[in-house]
N, C-alpha and C positions, 0 to 999 in steps of 0.2 A: 550847597555843599552836598545835599542830596542827591542833585541831578548829577555832581560830578562822581558820588559814589555808585549810583545807578549805572552811568557811562562806563565806569571801571568794572563793574560787575559783568556788564554785556560784552566788553571787550575780552575780559578774562574767559567767558563762558565760549566766546566763538573761538579763542585759541585752544582750548580744551577741545571743542568738537573737530577743529582743524587738525589737530595732533593726532586724535583718535582715528581720524578718516586717514591719515598718511600711515599710520600703523596698519590699519587693517587692509591698505592697499600692499603695504609691503610683506604682510603675511600672504596674501594671495599671491603675491609674485613669487615668494619662496616656495609655496604649496605647489603652485604649477610647476617650476623648474624640478622640484622633487619628483613630482609625479610622471613628467616626461622622462627624467632620468631613469626612474624606475622601471617605466614602461620599455625603454630601450634597453635596459640592462637585462631584462627577462627574455625580449625579442632575440636579442644578440646571443645570450645564453642558450636558449632553445635551438636557435639556429645552428650554433656550433655542436651542440649536442646531437642534432639530426643529422649532420654532417658525418659525425663519428660513427652513428649507428647505420649509415648508408655506406658504410666501406670507404668514406672519405678520410684523409689525414691531414691535418693542420699542422705546418711547420710552426715553429716559435716566434719568427717574425710576424708571420700572418695572425696569429693569435695576437700578438701585441699590437699590431696597427688597425686590427678590427676595433679594438676596445680604445684606442686612440680617436679613431672615426667616430665613436658613440660620445666621447668626452668631446669633440669637436662640436657635434652636433647640440649638444646641450649648452656649451658655452654660447654658441651663436644665438641660440634660443633666449638664453639669459641675458645676453646684452640687448637684443631686441625687446624683451619686455622690460628691462631696466630704462631703457629709453622712453618707453610709453609712461613708465612709472613718474620719471622725474618731469616729463612733459606734462603730466596730468597735476603733479604736486608743486612743483616748482622748486624741487631740491635740485643741488648742483650734481652733475651726472657724475663726475670724479670727485666726491666728497672726501672731506677728512677721514670720516670713518670707514670709507670704501677704501681709501688708499692704507690704513692701518690694517684693515682685514687681509687684503691682498698681500702686502709685505709679511705678514705674520703667517699667513697659509703656504707662501712660495715655498720655503725651505723643505717642507714636507713633501710638496708636490715634485720637486726637483728630484730629491732624493729618491722617492718612489720611483720616477720615470727613469732614471739612471740605473739604479740597481736592477729594477725589474726587467729591463731590457737586456741587460748582460746575463741575468739569470736564463731568461727564457730563450734570447737569441744565441746564446753560446752554450747552452747546455740543455735546452729543450725541458727545462724544469717549469712546467704550466702551473702545476699546484703551487709551488713556492712562489712564483710570480703573482698569482693570483692573491696569496695571504700578504705578499709585501705591499699590493695595494690597498688591501683592507686595512693594514694596520698603520700604514701611512696617511690614509686619508681620515682614520680615526683620530691620528695624532694631530693632524691639521685642523680638523673642526675644534679640537680641544685647545689647540694654541691661539684661538681667536676668542675663546669663551669671554675673556674681560672687556672686549669690545663689540663683540657681536651679539643678537638676542640670544637671551639665556636658553631659549629652547634649542639652540645649537648642541648644548651640553649633553643633552639626552641620546642623540644620534652619534655623537661624539665617543661616548661612553659605549653605546651600543655596537660601533665598528670594532674597538678596541678589545672588548671582551669577547665578540663573536669571533675576531681573528685569532685572539689568544686561545678561545677554546678549540676552534678547529686545527690550529698548529699543534696544540696539546695532543689531539687524536692522531693528526697526521705523524708526529714524531713517534707515538706508540704503535703504530703499524708500519714501521720502517721507512717513515718518510715517503709514505705514496698509499693516498687513499683508493685510488682507482682499482686496485686488484680485490679490495673489500667490495667495492660497489660493483665490480664485475663491468666496467667500462674502461674505455681510454683515459690516460692522464688529461689530455685536452679536453674531454668530457666533463672530468671530475673538476678541474679548474673552472670550466664554464658554470658548472652546478654552485661552486663557492662564489660565483659573481653574482649568480641569480640570487642566493638566498643573502646576500650581504647588499650590495649595490642596488639589486632588484627590489626585494621586499622590504628593506629597512628605509629606503627612499619612499616608496609607496606608503608604508604606514606612517611615515611622518608627514607627508604631504597631505595625506586624507585627514589626519589628526589636525593639521593647521587649519583646513578647509573647513572642519566640524568646529573650530573655535577652540580646540583645547591648546593648552601650552601657554607660557608666558607671553605678556603683550608688549614686551619691551622691544621698542624699535631701535635701529641703527641711528648713531648720532652723525 
């Protein structure tokens, strides 16, 4: 009986250590994706501001597709990193938890993509396009809060609150921040993207690497 209890205890301990290892790897995966997303957002935002400051003029569609390219690079990187993670841990690539997250997040992503395209391509409303992305992304993160790691709640609320505050000041100044900042509207929108998708992703990614936040993994 004692040997059976000892064997059971060792098996339980191995399982706990294995789960802890998977969670640590998952946190590292999310952190690296967030840091890459943040760096690319800052880089693209600075590039678009530079274009405006040097006499260039961004068209609505160009602004939109520049940021879609950033999203595409992040998604490709995330898929590649996820593939490495599942090979190292034995997790299924298309797990039940992953399917639920994608299905829950997709409506916000689709709404943001369609509405923002009409806003910026049809009316050149750069700032409103950026605000639409920020709010929809925050709503998307919160939509998966029950099935994804709890650490996503913080960024979700951060994006929603940041979007709401910027929208408040945007409406107070006649639905245009650019004149108050002394820049073009595309540059102002790029600044919104840097402050939100750039800095918030970087802060979250670094916090995860430093071991902060909840350690609950994806089922």
